[in-house]
N, C-alpha and C positions, 0 to 999 in steps of 0.2 A: 526422498530426502532433499527435495527441491529447496525447502526452507534452510537446510544446513548450508547449501552452496551460497545462497543469497546472504545468510548471516555471516559466513566467512568473508565474503566480499566487503560487506559493510564494516566488519571488525578490522580487516586489513586497512581499509581506507581511513577509518578513524584513528588507528594506531600511527599513521603517517603524521598526525598532528602533534604527537607527544604522549605523555602519560595521561591517559583518558580517565575522566571521572564520571562523565555523563554524555549520552548521545540522544539526540532528538531525531526521530525518523518520521517522515510523512508517508503514509500508506493510503493509496487511493482505494475507494470502494470497489473499483473495477479491476484492481490489480490481480494478478494470477495467484496471489497468496494472501489469505486472510491476515489482518493485522495482528490478531491474537496469537496465531501460529508463529509469525515472525518474532513477535515479542518473546514468546516462550523459548524459541530457538536461541535468541540472543542471550537471554537471562541464564540459560544453561551453560553458556560458553564464557561469559565474562562476569566480573563482579562490579561492573559499572551500573549506574542508574540508567535505565532505558525508558525513554518517553516516546510513545507512539501517538502521532496526531492523525486522526481520520480526515481524509480529503474526499468530500462528496464527488460522485461522478457527475459529469456534465455531458449531455448528448444532444444531438440534433436528429430529428426524425423527418421523414418525407411528409408527414401530416402537418408539419409546421411547428411542432412542439420543440422547445429548447429548454432544457432543465435537467433535473435529477431523474434518472431512470428508476423504475420499480425493479428492485432486485428480487428475483424469484427464488434463487438458490445460490448460496456462497459456500464453496468447499475448497479443499486443496486443489489448486490448479484448475478451478472451474468457477465461473461466475455467469449465471444465467440472469438476464434482465430483459425488460421490455419497456416500451413507451407507455407511460401511464394514461395517455390520451387515447391512442388507437390500438394498443395491445400488441403491436408489431415490434420487431427488432429494429431499433434506431440505426440509421445508416452511417452515422459518424459519431465517434467518441472524441470529445473536445478535451476533457481532462478527467483525471481520476483513475488512470490505469498505471500510474508510476509508483515506484518505491524510491524515496530520495533521502539520503543522509543530509539532513537539514542543518544540524548544529553539533559541534563537538566541544565539550568543555574539558580542558586539560589543567593539570596542576601548574 
């Protein structure tokens, strides 16, 4: 129930802003929770509009590649990816592993 814990944190944070009508959440492709699972978890708990924006991953690899990794498998609490150039695991994630409450619309 990892998604339930994250959903509760986002809900509590949004409620601090007032009577919520809509939330916008950015979910990175390399985050530990798939965007659709988080959206489902939120929609089951609130009657607000929930918008989820996908943030592509950005990595650096020892081979010199800098860009979006090739995602091999994405599941609950698991993201397997590789460098599309050399097929190895990139050594540095620059962005795309975050889950961020980006915007809250209140009455």
